[in-house]
Backbone of each chain as ProteinMPNN parsed JSONL, in Angstrom:
{"seq_chain_A": "MLSQRVHVDRVFHALGDPTRRAIVEQLSDGPVSVSKLAEPFAITLAAVVQHLQVLEKSGLVRTQKTGRVRTCHIEAKGFNVAERWIADRRSLWEKRFDRLGKLLAEQD", "coords_chain_A": {"N_chain_A": [[78.12, 149.014, 163.809], [79.257, 146.668, 164.71], [81.026, 147.758, 166.552], [79.227, 148.864, 168.267], [78.116, 146.551, 169.358], [80.343, 145.525, 170.687], [80.592, 147.493, 172.58], [78.185, 147.198, 174.033], [78.648, 144.637, 175.05], [80.865, 145.175, 176.719], [79.768, 147.001, 178.581], [77.692, 145.533, 179.877], [79.178, 143.424, 180.854], [80.774, 144.823, 182.653], [78.831, 145.788, 184.453], [77.949, 143.429, 185.488], [79.285, 142.629, 187.716], [79.175, 142.626, 191.251], [80.797, 144.263, 192.958], [81.692, 146.231, 191.212], [79.25, 147.37, 190.56], [78.613, 148.423, 193.048], [80.588, 150.369, 193.276], [79.786, 152.089, 191.218], [77.312, 152.816, 192.296], [78.153, 154.285, 194.511], [79.53, 156.4, 193.267], [77.492, 157.689, 191.974], [76.495, 159.352, 193.847], [78.322, 161.357, 193.92], [81.588, 162.695, 192.923], [84.597, 160.98, 193.847], [87.777, 160.399, 195.389], [90.199, 157.909, 194.36], [91.401, 156.503, 196.503], [89.675, 157.063, 198.643], [87.392, 155.96, 197.653], [88.036, 153.276, 197.734], [88.016, 152.624, 200.408], [85.508, 151.52, 201.784], [85.474, 148.95, 200.77], [86.344, 145.546, 201.105], [88.719, 144.873, 199.779], [91.884, 144.927, 197.995], [93.626, 148.014, 197.157], [94.713, 147.837, 194.645], [92.974, 146.022, 193.411], [90.639, 147.522, 193.349], [91.439, 149.539, 191.605], [91.706, 148.027, 189.3], [89.024, 147.259, 188.843], [88.039, 149.822, 188.363], [89.299, 150.409, 185.96], [87.996, 148.659, 184.206], [85.431, 149.741, 184.36], [85.917, 152.29, 183.347], [86.661, 151.724, 180.694], [84.239, 150.897, 179.725], [82.737, 153.117, 179.684], [81.291, 153.915, 181.911], [82.357, 155.172, 184.024], [84.596, 157.889, 184.617], [87.983, 158.907, 185.132], [90.09, 161.348, 186.664], [93.139, 162.988, 186.911], [94.52, 165.107, 189.279], [97.212, 166.757, 190.243], [98.473, 164.761, 192.72], [96.293, 163.296, 193.168], [93.791, 161.087, 192.082], [90.629, 161.42, 190.791], [87.353, 160.003, 190.715], [84.582, 159.925, 188.57], [81.103, 159.604, 187.771], [79.879, 158.44, 184.61], [77.761, 159.123, 181.869], [77.611, 157.843, 179.38], [78.011, 154.937, 179.18], [75.762, 154.043, 180.571], [73.747, 154.944, 178.927], [74.083, 153.191, 176.774], [73.4, 150.682, 177.916], [70.743, 151.159, 178.669], [69.615, 151.679, 176.173], [69.919, 149.168, 174.91], [68.223, 147.539, 176.474], [65.797, 148.905, 176.06], [65.464, 148.538, 173.317], [65.028, 145.764, 173.152], [62.653, 145.584, 174.616], [60.957, 147.119, 173.028], [60.763, 145.484, 170.778], [59.402, 143.162, 171.764], [57.078, 144.282, 172.675], [55.913, 145.325, 170.367], [55.344, 142.922, 169.123], [53.443, 141.849, 170.895], [51.446, 143.73, 170.488], [50.734, 143.22, 167.824], [49.745, 140.653, 168.173], [47.6, 141.162, 169.85], [45.967, 142.636, 168.114], [45.4, 140.691, 166.209], [43.937, 138.875, 167.77], [41.767, 140.508, 168.416], [40.624, 140.769, 165.945], [39.571, 138.296, 165.616], [37.363, 138.233, 167.147]], "CA_chain_A": [[77.233, 147.981, 164.388], [80.121, 145.759, 165.465], [81.56, 148.498, 167.703], [78.087, 148.995, 169.173], [78.011, 145.274, 170.072], [81.485, 145.469, 171.6], [80.286, 148.393, 173.672], [77.147, 146.537, 174.84], [79.341, 143.555, 175.772], [81.7, 145.763, 177.78], [78.936, 147.635, 179.612], [77.009, 144.521, 180.687], [80.209, 142.7, 181.596], [81.164, 145.696, 183.768], [77.735, 145.867, 185.435], [77.667, 142.081, 185.981], [80.034, 142.37, 188.947], [78.569, 143.391, 192.355], [81.701, 145.307, 193.464], [81.683, 147.349, 190.251], [77.972, 148.091, 190.708], [78.697, 149.194, 194.299], [81.404, 151.555, 192.948], [78.898, 152.959, 190.435], [76.316, 153.353, 193.22], [78.769, 155.331, 195.322], [79.896, 157.557, 192.436], [76.26, 158.413, 191.614], [76.309, 160.374, 194.889], [79.3, 162.426, 193.759], [82.96, 162.266, 192.638], [85.381, 160.538, 195.011], [89.143, 159.989, 195.043], [90.355, 156.442, 194.293], [91.699, 155.928, 197.822], [88.462, 157.174, 199.447], [86.461, 155.0, 197.059], [88.45, 151.918, 198.096], [87.834, 152.418, 201.856], [84.48, 150.594, 202.296], [85.558, 147.607, 200.181], [87.318, 144.666, 201.749], [89.652, 144.384, 198.748], [93.077, 145.786, 197.907], [93.547, 149.196, 196.301], [95.019, 147.372, 193.283], [91.754, 145.4, 192.889], [89.716, 148.625, 193.06], [91.945, 150.19, 190.388], [91.375, 147.137, 188.18], [87.587, 147.438, 188.593], [87.856, 151.157, 187.776], [89.715, 150.354, 184.555], [86.899, 148.013, 183.465], [84.331, 150.714, 184.325], [86.316, 153.38, 182.439], [86.616, 151.219, 179.307], [82.856, 150.716, 179.293], [82.079, 154.426, 179.66], [80.419, 154.1, 183.076], [83.112, 155.99, 184.979], [85.834, 158.474, 184.107], [88.834, 159.351, 186.232], [90.822, 162.556, 186.316], [94.222, 163.162, 187.883], [94.93, 166.487, 189.558], [98.349, 166.616, 191.165], [98.706, 163.348, 193.067], [95.0, 162.653, 193.478], [92.941, 160.701, 190.953], [89.229, 161.485, 191.202], [86.458, 159.199, 189.875], [83.267, 160.526, 188.292], [80.174, 158.777, 187.012], [79.772, 158.896, 183.205], [76.45, 158.694, 181.356], [77.727, 157.112, 178.111], [77.785, 153.5, 179.343], [74.369, 153.845, 181.002], [72.919, 155.108, 177.725], [74.194, 151.952, 175.98], [72.619, 149.633, 178.594], [69.32, 151.522, 178.571], [69.202, 151.503, 174.781], [69.814, 147.725, 174.632], [66.998, 147.056, 177.125], [64.643, 149.531, 175.394], [65.314, 147.89, 172.002], [64.394, 144.451, 173.378], [61.291, 145.832, 175.063], [60.177, 147.597, 171.88], [60.505, 144.32, 169.92], [58.361, 142.257, 172.271], [55.823, 145.025, 172.79], [55.341, 145.33, 169.012], [54.819, 141.576, 168.892], [52.21, 141.734, 171.681], [50.454, 144.57, 169.815], [50.264, 142.471, 166.648], [48.976, 139.529, 168.699], [46.348, 141.754, 170.341], [45.149, 142.973, 166.943], [44.939, 139.415, 165.632], [42.895, 138.337, 168.647], [40.613, 141.399, 168.294], [39.99, 140.481, 164.656], [38.887, 137.0, 165.723], [36.11, 138.414, 167.909]], "C_chain_A": [[78.062, 147.031, 165.257], [80.627, 146.477, 166.721], [80.47, 148.71, 168.739], [77.96, 147.72, 170.025], [79.136, 145.132, 171.1], [81.18, 146.317, 172.828], [79.231, 147.789, 174.614], [77.789, 145.43, 175.683], [80.106, 144.105, 176.964], [80.856, 146.29, 178.926], [78.285, 146.569, 180.489], [78.001, 143.639, 181.44], [80.59, 143.512, 182.845], [80.093, 145.695, 184.859], [77.415, 144.508, 186.059], [78.349, 141.776, 187.31], [79.502, 143.237, 190.096], [79.481, 144.492, 192.919], [81.691, 146.508, 192.521], [80.372, 148.115, 190.332], [77.978, 148.936, 191.98], [79.526, 150.462, 194.079], [80.544, 152.575, 192.205], [77.856, 153.609, 191.35], [76.913, 154.496, 194.043], [79.058, 156.586, 194.501], [78.671, 158.335, 191.955], [75.982, 159.529, 192.614], [77.285, 161.532, 194.76], [80.698, 161.886, 193.527], [83.719, 161.954, 193.925], [86.786, 160.188, 194.535], [89.244, 158.467, 195.089], [90.561, 155.858, 195.693], [90.465, 155.977, 198.736], [87.422, 156.141, 198.957], [86.755, 153.584, 197.55], [88.11, 151.583, 199.552], [86.773, 151.38, 202.262], [84.611, 149.165, 201.765], [86.659, 146.796, 200.841], [88.231, 144.035, 200.706], [90.817, 145.367, 198.669], [92.813, 146.98, 197.003], [93.774, 148.786, 194.841], [93.767, 146.755, 192.633], [90.729, 146.472, 192.525], [90.131, 149.31, 191.751], [91.596, 149.351, 189.158], [89.887, 147.253, 187.825], [87.323, 148.782, 187.91], [88.246, 151.164, 186.303], [88.622, 149.732, 183.685], [85.744, 149.007, 183.3], [84.655, 151.872, 183.375], [86.185, 152.945, 180.99], [85.197, 151.082, 178.801], [82.068, 152.024, 179.355], [81.108, 154.652, 180.813], [81.052, 155.043, 184.104], [84.238, 156.673, 184.205], [86.657, 158.944, 185.297], [89.705, 160.503, 185.735], [91.894, 162.77, 187.365], [94.559, 164.644, 188.039], [96.006, 166.408, 190.621], [98.542, 165.131, 191.455], [97.402, 162.604, 193.323], [94.214, 162.329, 192.197], [91.5, 160.642, 191.436], [88.35, 160.739, 190.199], [85.101, 159.873, 189.77], [82.409, 159.497, 187.568], [80.112, 159.321, 185.58], [78.51, 158.308, 182.59], [76.544, 157.73, 180.172], [77.384, 155.629, 178.23], [76.345, 153.188, 179.74], [73.425, 153.972, 179.809], [72.904, 153.819, 176.897], [73.327, 150.847, 176.594], [71.122, 149.91, 178.451], [68.798, 151.289, 177.158], [68.989, 150.01, 174.46], [68.516, 147.173, 175.232], [65.765, 147.604, 176.394], [64.387, 148.886, 174.027], [64.63, 146.533, 172.143], [62.912, 144.644, 173.698], [60.412, 146.251, 173.87], [59.82, 146.425, 170.953], [59.345, 143.485, 170.452], [57.039, 142.984, 172.439], [55.122, 145.112, 171.429], [54.665, 144.001, 168.724], [53.495, 141.387, 169.642], [51.09, 142.55, 171.035], [49.846, 143.826, 168.624], [49.333, 141.344, 167.077], [47.606, 140.016, 169.169], [45.4, 142.053, 169.189], [44.552, 141.721, 166.32], [43.777, 138.842, 166.44], [41.621, 139.17, 168.53], [39.847, 141.096, 166.993], [39.168, 139.191, 164.689], [37.52, 137.132, 166.402], [34.916, 138.619, 166.971]], "O_chain_A": [[77.662, 146.641, 166.355], [80.657, 145.899, 167.808], [80.74, 148.735, 169.94], [77.732, 147.784, 171.233], [78.917, 144.682, 172.225], [81.465, 145.926, 173.959], [79.367, 147.859, 175.835], [77.508, 145.303, 176.875], [80.015, 143.579, 178.074], [81.171, 146.067, 180.095], [78.316, 146.679, 181.715], [77.704, 143.161, 182.534], [80.712, 142.967, 183.942], [80.408, 145.611, 186.045], [76.689, 144.44, 187.051], [78.03, 140.78, 187.959], [79.386, 144.453, 189.941], [78.989, 145.548, 193.317], [81.683, 147.656, 192.965], [80.35, 149.338, 190.198], [77.42, 150.033, 192.001], [79.205, 151.514, 194.633], [80.565, 153.766, 192.516], [77.548, 154.793, 191.21], [76.279, 155.53, 194.249], [78.856, 157.703, 194.977], [78.785, 159.5, 191.573], [75.326, 160.519, 192.291], [77.114, 162.568, 195.403], [80.985, 160.744, 193.888], [83.503, 162.588, 194.958], [86.966, 159.732, 193.406], [88.463, 157.811, 195.778], [89.966, 154.835, 196.031], [90.231, 155.051, 199.512], [86.689, 155.545, 199.745], [85.839, 152.788, 197.757], [87.936, 150.415, 199.9], [87.089, 150.451, 203.006], [83.934, 148.262, 202.256], [87.755, 147.294, 201.099], [88.49, 142.831, 200.735], [90.754, 146.478, 199.196], [91.893, 146.962, 196.185], [93.132, 149.303, 193.927], [93.53, 146.947, 191.44], [90.03, 146.352, 191.518], [89.293, 149.62, 190.905], [91.238, 149.888, 188.11], [89.532, 147.337, 186.65], [86.498, 148.877, 187.002], [87.612, 151.837, 185.49], [88.35, 150.202, 182.58], [85.15, 149.102, 182.225], [83.771, 152.375, 182.681], [85.669, 153.686, 180.153], [84.957, 151.141, 177.595], [80.862, 152.035, 179.105], [80.205, 155.482, 180.711], [80.363, 155.63, 184.938], [84.773, 156.107, 183.251], [86.114, 159.328, 186.333], [90.009, 160.61, 184.547], [91.614, 162.742, 188.564], [94.844, 165.338, 187.064], [95.739, 166.037, 191.764], [98.75, 164.337, 190.538], [97.411, 161.419, 193.655], [94.006, 163.194, 191.346], [91.18, 159.908, 192.371], [88.564, 160.825, 188.99], [84.544, 160.335, 190.766], [82.917, 158.636, 186.85], [80.274, 160.522, 185.363], [78.223, 157.125, 182.77], [75.661, 156.894, 179.98], [76.562, 155.119, 177.47], [75.777, 152.189, 179.299], [72.45, 153.231, 179.682], [71.863, 153.406, 176.387], [72.603, 150.156, 175.877], [70.337, 149.01, 178.15], [67.696, 150.776, 176.962], [68.004, 149.641, 173.82], [67.795, 146.424, 174.572], [64.81, 146.871, 176.138], [63.236, 148.709, 173.626], [63.754, 146.189, 171.349], [62.041, 143.975, 173.141], [59.278, 145.795, 173.729], [58.717, 146.374, 170.409], [58.425, 143.138, 169.712], [55.98, 142.361, 172.354], [53.9, 144.991, 171.343], [53.571, 143.948, 168.163], [52.541, 140.834, 169.095], [49.932, 142.131, 171.027], [48.629, 143.8, 168.436], [48.295, 141.098, 166.463], [46.586, 139.373, 168.922], [44.203, 141.772, 169.259], [43.377, 141.682, 165.955], [42.776, 138.387, 165.886], [40.519, 138.621, 168.543], [38.619, 141.154, 166.941], [38.222, 139.008, 163.924], [36.647, 136.276, 166.258], [33.788, 138.786, 167.435]]}, "seq_chain_B": "MLSQRVHVDRVFHALGDPTRRAIVEQLSDGPVSVSKLAEPFAITLAAVVQHLQVLEKSGLVRTQKTGRVRTCHIEAKGFNVAERWIADRRSLWEKRFDRLGKLLAEQD", "coords_chain_B": {"N_chain_B": [[64.077, 145.198, 200.884], [66.586, 143.93, 200.978], [65.957, 141.691, 199.442], [65.421, 142.939, 197.096], [67.968, 143.809, 196.386], [69.217, 141.328, 195.993], [67.804, 140.507, 193.772], [68.559, 142.463, 191.878], [71.278, 141.846, 191.72], [71.136, 139.256, 190.622], [69.897, 139.726, 188.118], [71.722, 141.452, 186.763], [73.97, 139.852, 186.813], [73.045, 137.783, 185.198], [72.665, 139.129, 182.754], [75.229, 139.811, 182.178], [76.56, 137.949, 180.677], [77.505, 137.128, 177.381], [76.316, 135.05, 175.795], [73.922, 134.555, 177.128], [72.735, 137.054, 176.782], [72.405, 136.966, 174.028], [70.515, 134.928, 173.822], [68.345, 136.17, 175.068], [68.0, 138.25, 173.233], [67.151, 136.795, 171.002], [64.749, 135.714, 171.966], [63.225, 137.966, 172.28], [62.154, 138.381, 169.838], [60.188, 136.501, 169.725], [58.513, 133.575, 171.163], [60.326, 130.49, 171.562], [61.175, 127.032, 171.129], [63.223, 125.074, 173.4], [65.111, 123.408, 172.097], [65.205, 124.467, 169.511], [66.082, 126.987, 170.099], [68.648, 126.463, 170.917], [69.981, 125.809, 168.593], [71.492, 127.901, 166.944], [73.71, 128.306, 168.547], [77.051, 127.496, 169.392], [77.279, 125.592, 171.42], [76.632, 123.015, 173.89], [73.397, 121.41, 174.309], [72.876, 121.063, 176.972], [74.356, 123.118, 178.142], [72.971, 125.324, 177.18], [70.544, 124.938, 178.477], [71.361, 125.341, 181.084], [72.067, 128.077, 180.997], [69.51, 129.056, 180.511], [68.26, 128.461, 182.922], [69.53, 130.246, 184.655], [68.617, 132.631, 183.535], [65.876, 132.328, 183.942], [65.693, 132.34, 186.746], [66.315, 134.967, 187.22], [64.217, 136.339, 186.274], [64.086, 137.117, 183.621], [63.386, 135.464, 181.609], [60.845, 133.046, 180.935], [59.89, 129.624, 181.069], [57.865, 127.092, 179.594], [56.257, 124.03, 179.74], [54.781, 121.988, 177.361], [53.357, 119.058, 176.736], [55.905, 117.258, 175.289], [57.513, 119.307, 174.684], [59.442, 122.096, 175.613], [58.864, 125.467, 175.877], [60.335, 128.704, 175.447], [59.929, 131.94, 176.737], [60.15, 135.518, 176.627], [60.478, 137.568, 179.536], [59.152, 140.319, 181.337], [59.737, 141.16, 183.945], [62.472, 140.954, 185.0], [63.772, 142.776, 183.352], [62.544, 145.136, 184.106], [63.643, 145.435, 186.665], [66.391, 145.885, 186.072], [66.208, 148.226, 184.555], [65.096, 149.977, 186.446], [67.167, 150.087, 188.354], [69.205, 151.38, 186.881], [67.855, 153.777, 186.26], [67.492, 154.832, 188.823], [70.155, 155.398, 189.593], [70.791, 157.318, 187.647], [68.949, 159.311, 188.28], [69.929, 160.162, 190.757], [72.485, 161.309, 190.081], [71.712, 163.259, 188.313], [70.146, 164.948, 189.88], [72.149, 165.926, 191.511], [73.709, 167.335, 189.645], [71.855, 169.299, 189.007], [71.669, 170.707, 191.431], [74.28, 171.669, 191.507], [74.28, 173.27, 189.252], [72.464, 175.251, 190.036], [73.856, 176.377, 192.18], [76.04, 177.453, 190.795], [74.716, 179.299, 189.21], [73.856, 181.041, 191.123], [76.198, 182.253, 191.807], [76.737, 183.996, 189.789]], "CA_chain_B": [[65.266, 145.91, 200.377], [67.622, 142.932, 200.731], [65.532, 140.837, 198.328], [65.565, 143.783, 195.91], [69.385, 143.752, 196.021], [69.473, 139.99, 195.456], [67.239, 140.476, 192.445], [69.432, 143.272, 191.02], [72.487, 141.035, 191.524], [70.823, 138.147, 189.704], [69.592, 140.233, 186.776], [72.938, 141.942, 186.107], [74.833, 138.683, 186.583], [72.486, 137.071, 184.033], [72.88, 139.921, 181.529], [76.662, 139.998, 181.995], [77.107, 136.912, 179.811], [77.069, 137.388, 175.992], [75.416, 133.999, 175.29], [72.6, 134.785, 177.715], [72.123, 138.218, 176.121], [71.988, 136.524, 172.69], [69.264, 134.179, 174.033], [67.327, 137.202, 175.334], [67.758, 138.949, 171.96], [66.34, 135.939, 170.129], [63.402, 135.546, 172.53], [62.472, 139.219, 172.103], [61.454, 138.236, 168.552], [59.078, 135.571, 169.871], [58.816, 132.351, 171.911], [61.028, 129.457, 170.8], [61.432, 125.833, 171.927], [64.612, 125.006, 173.879], [65.997, 122.798, 171.097], [65.358, 125.434, 168.411], [66.869, 128.088, 170.658], [70.047, 126.017, 171.04], [70.573, 125.6, 167.258], [72.56, 128.792, 166.444], [74.832, 128.426, 169.478], [78.039, 126.421, 169.279], [77.442, 125.0, 172.749], [75.756, 121.853, 174.061], [72.04, 121.677, 174.769], [72.955, 121.147, 178.438], [74.854, 124.459, 178.478], [71.859, 126.249, 176.919], [69.573, 124.737, 179.566], [71.935, 126.004, 182.26], [71.882, 129.524, 180.805], [68.073, 129.343, 180.657], [67.932, 128.432, 184.356], [69.991, 131.525, 185.223], [67.698, 133.665, 183.028], [64.573, 132.144, 184.604], [65.811, 132.771, 188.151], [66.421, 136.425, 187.308], [62.971, 136.927, 185.776], [64.232, 137.637, 182.253], [62.835, 134.448, 180.71], [60.113, 131.972, 181.586], [59.715, 128.485, 180.164], [56.584, 126.428, 179.798], [56.315, 122.721, 179.085], [53.518, 121.465, 176.834], [53.714, 117.742, 176.206], [57.347, 117.016, 175.406], [58.247, 120.496, 174.221], [59.542, 123.228, 176.53], [58.965, 126.713, 175.114], [60.916, 129.818, 176.208], [59.333, 133.253, 176.485], [60.778, 136.654, 177.313], [59.672, 138.026, 180.674], [59.469, 141.737, 181.575], [60.102, 141.418, 185.351], [63.911, 141.178, 185.158], [64.12, 144.012, 182.643], [62.088, 146.238, 184.962], [64.625, 145.581, 187.754], [67.605, 146.498, 185.519], [65.882, 149.608, 184.178], [64.907, 150.743, 187.672], [68.479, 150.324, 188.959], [69.884, 152.405, 186.075], [67.12, 155.039, 186.408], [67.784, 155.346, 190.167], [71.495, 156.001, 189.56], [70.709, 158.511, 186.809], [68.211, 160.344, 189.009], [70.839, 160.686, 191.778], [73.524, 162.208, 189.581], [71.068, 164.42, 187.684], [69.787, 165.857, 190.98], [73.396, 166.553, 191.942], [74.062, 168.323, 188.623], [70.899, 170.401, 189.148], [72.102, 171.501, 192.59], [75.525, 172.317, 191.099], [73.875, 174.319, 188.304], [71.84, 176.342, 190.809], [74.937, 177.02, 192.919], [76.825, 178.245, 189.847], [73.866, 180.411, 188.784], [73.831, 182.008, 192.234], [77.495, 182.953, 191.857], [76.798, 185.013, 188.718]], "C_chain_B": [[66.382, 144.91, 200.052], [67.235, 142.081, 199.527], [65.625, 141.611, 197.021], [67.011, 143.727, 195.416], [69.739, 142.403, 195.414], [68.979, 139.927, 194.021], [68.098, 141.269, 191.446], [70.705, 142.481, 190.699], [72.246, 139.95, 190.486], [70.643, 138.632, 188.273], [70.873, 140.673, 186.071], [73.952, 140.817, 185.906], [74.356, 137.948, 185.318], [72.806, 137.809, 182.738], [74.366, 140.135, 181.231], [77.301, 138.994, 181.049], [76.589, 137.086, 178.372], [76.132, 136.322, 175.425], [74.013, 134.211, 175.839], [71.937, 136.009, 177.094], [71.641, 137.843, 174.714], [70.678, 135.729, 172.778], [68.119, 135.176, 174.231], [66.972, 137.941, 174.031], [66.859, 138.106, 171.058], [64.897, 135.838, 170.645], [62.566, 136.824, 172.45], [61.672, 139.179, 170.806], [60.267, 137.279, 168.635], [59.489, 134.308, 170.592], [59.436, 131.282, 171.0], [61.194, 128.245, 171.714], [62.915, 125.788, 172.301], [65.531, 124.453, 172.79], [66.233, 123.739, 169.921], [66.254, 126.605, 168.863], [68.358, 127.735, 170.661], [70.761, 125.971, 169.696], [71.72, 126.559, 166.879], [73.788, 128.862, 167.347], [75.758, 127.215, 169.382], [78.338, 125.854, 170.665], [76.438, 123.851, 172.89], [74.366, 122.3, 174.53], [72.042, 121.857, 176.3], [73.412, 122.535, 178.888], [73.752, 125.494, 178.264], [70.837, 126.164, 178.053], [70.063, 125.43, 180.84], [71.777, 127.532, 182.177], [70.411, 129.904, 181.021], [67.663, 129.358, 182.128], [68.341, 129.736, 185.033], [69.03, 132.641, 184.809], [66.326, 133.562, 183.689], [64.606, 132.668, 186.029], [65.86, 134.283, 188.284], [65.198, 137.117, 186.696], [63.08, 137.54, 184.392], [63.57, 136.721, 181.226], [61.934, 133.543, 181.536], [59.941, 130.839, 180.573], [58.45, 127.741, 180.577], [56.633, 125.106, 179.042], [54.917, 122.294, 178.636], [53.844, 120.141, 176.157], [55.207, 117.525, 176.385], [58.19, 118.229, 175.026], [58.252, 121.593, 175.287], [59.775, 124.494, 175.723], [59.45, 127.848, 176.013], [60.287, 131.132, 175.762], [60.159, 134.318, 177.2], [59.876, 137.067, 178.474], [60.118, 139.437, 181.08], [60.086, 141.991, 182.955], [61.589, 141.774, 185.543], [64.362, 142.473, 184.5], [63.721, 145.23, 183.474], [63.109, 146.522, 186.068], [65.879, 146.304, 187.254], [67.349, 147.963, 185.171], [65.752, 150.496, 185.41], [66.262, 151.085, 188.306], [69.215, 151.435, 188.211], [69.204, 153.767, 186.287], [67.389, 155.668, 187.777], [69.15, 156.028, 190.208], [71.428, 157.338, 188.832], [70.025, 159.65, 187.581], [69.103, 160.974, 190.08], [71.818, 161.698, 191.194], [72.908, 163.414, 188.872], [70.644, 165.447, 188.742], [71.02, 166.637, 191.436], [73.818, 167.649, 190.957], [73.139, 169.542, 188.724], [71.321, 171.33, 190.287], [73.339, 172.333, 192.237], [75.215, 173.488, 190.172], [73.302, 175.524, 189.044], [72.913, 177.132, 191.571], [75.744, 177.946, 192.002], [76.041, 179.479, 189.413], [73.833, 181.502, 189.871], [75.115, 182.845, 192.323], [77.564, 184.077, 190.828], [76.379, 186.401, 189.221]], "O_chain_B": [[67.038, 145.007, 199.015], [68.079, 141.778, 198.684], [65.875, 141.03, 195.965], [67.269, 143.615, 194.218], [70.477, 142.337, 194.431], [69.647, 139.365, 193.152], [68.339, 140.821, 190.325], [71.153, 142.45, 189.553], [73.057, 139.751, 189.581], [71.165, 138.033, 187.333], [71.096, 140.315, 184.914], [74.709, 140.83, 184.935], [75.164, 137.546, 184.48], [73.176, 137.188, 181.741], [74.718, 140.592, 180.144], [78.456, 139.161, 180.656], [75.38, 137.181, 178.158], [75.237, 136.652, 174.647], [73.028, 134.067, 175.113], [70.722, 136.019, 176.893], [70.608, 138.331, 174.257], [69.825, 135.849, 171.899], [67.055, 135.036, 173.629], [65.803, 138.22, 173.763], [65.931, 138.619, 170.431], [63.947, 135.871, 169.863], [61.34, 136.772, 172.541], [60.647, 139.849, 170.678], [59.434, 137.242, 167.729], [60.676, 133.983, 170.642], [59.104, 131.19, 169.818], [61.338, 128.396, 172.927], [63.756, 126.376, 171.622], [66.624, 124.982, 172.584], [67.342, 123.802, 169.391], [67.065, 127.124, 168.096], [69.213, 128.592, 170.438], [71.986, 126.078, 169.637], [72.806, 126.098, 166.529], [74.809, 129.424, 166.949], [75.31, 126.071, 169.3], [79.496, 125.661, 171.036], [75.504, 123.737, 172.096], [74.185, 123.394, 175.063], [71.312, 122.687, 176.843], [72.923, 123.065, 179.885], [73.606, 126.426, 179.054], [70.331, 127.181, 178.526], [69.278, 126.027, 181.576], [71.406, 128.186, 183.152], [70.105, 130.929, 181.629], [66.825, 130.161, 182.538], [67.613, 130.27, 185.87], [68.67, 133.492, 185.622], [65.686, 134.577, 183.965], [63.682, 133.347, 186.475], [65.494, 134.831, 189.324], [65.155, 138.344, 186.614], [62.266, 138.386, 184.02], [63.236, 137.146, 180.12], [62.216, 133.293, 182.708], [59.859, 131.078, 179.369], [58.034, 127.761, 181.735], [56.998, 125.058, 177.867], [53.986, 122.246, 179.441], [54.524, 120.107, 175.131], [55.719, 117.597, 177.502], [59.42, 118.179, 175.045], [57.2, 121.974, 175.801], [60.75, 124.597, 174.978], [59.049, 127.958, 177.172], [60.135, 131.395, 174.569], [60.78, 134.06, 178.231], [58.655, 136.929, 178.399], [61.315, 139.716, 181.158], [60.867, 142.927, 183.121], [61.913, 142.779, 186.176], [65.224, 143.18, 185.022], [64.451, 146.22, 183.543], [63.408, 147.677, 186.374], [66.378, 147.217, 187.912], [68.173, 148.831, 185.458], [66.236, 151.627, 185.422], [66.485, 152.216, 188.74], [69.785, 152.331, 188.834], [69.877, 154.781, 186.471], [67.503, 156.889, 187.888], [69.292, 157.105, 190.785], [71.929, 158.353, 189.316], [70.467, 160.798, 187.537], [69.046, 162.185, 190.295], [71.977, 162.799, 191.723], [73.519, 164.482, 188.834], [70.765, 166.654, 188.533], [70.952, 167.835, 191.71], [74.226, 168.738, 191.359], [73.581, 170.677, 188.548], [71.334, 172.553, 190.146], [73.45, 173.505, 192.594], [75.81, 174.559, 190.287], [73.613, 176.67, 188.721], [72.894, 178.363, 191.611], [76.085, 179.068, 192.376], [76.604, 180.563, 189.263], [73.788, 182.698, 189.582], [75.122, 183.966, 192.831], [78.357, 185.007, 190.975], [76.375, 187.361, 188.451]]}, "name": "protein", "num_of_chains": 2, "seq": "MLSQRVHVDRVFHALGDPTRRAIVEQLSDGPVSVSKLAEPFAITLAAVVQHLQVLEKSGLVRTQKTGRVRTCHIEAKGFNVAERWIADRRSLWEKRFDRLGKLLAEQDMLSQRVHVDRVFHALGDPTRRAIVEQLSDGPVSVSKLAEPFAITLAAVVQHLQVLEKSGLVRTQKTGRVRTCHIEAKGFNVAERWIADRRSLWEKRFDRLGKLLAEQD"}
């Protein structure tokens, strides 16, 4: 339960940054090398690598080194965590609305 | 399209903070007054109000004042934006995997 919370924290922290979301958006279209990934961003390669580390730790991206090239891939794990957290909240408030609806129907 | 991006930015920025997610978690259980909401948090009422403003601007929470009491409610709009953004990414990479699967099947 605690590790689940840590994971939720990491995923939403990672997605809270617009540059990291832009990286995720690009990788959804297909794997890209780190240097190619860095091209459209007006930041240093070192800054991109740092963002990638945050994304890797949260399970949103994985990187793989073949020879001298490191390639970045999208990873579903982190997205599952974010979706689950949102779905859990939604299920709670929808249940509450259902109960409220029933109560109101009984008053009629 | 630009306003959609602004909204996505706001929602993920809002959800990127653990205190704001804890507020959202509590409000999923039902509406609460601002002062009651602030109780479990080891931060000032002013800080809670600031977090609530960020959550309101991103459509995750709405507040309503009746007399001297301001009550906070969960709001679906912001959640829809976050879910849509994640679903759009997922749909992109799943389509890509499908194409890859077909290509591999053709090679057999």
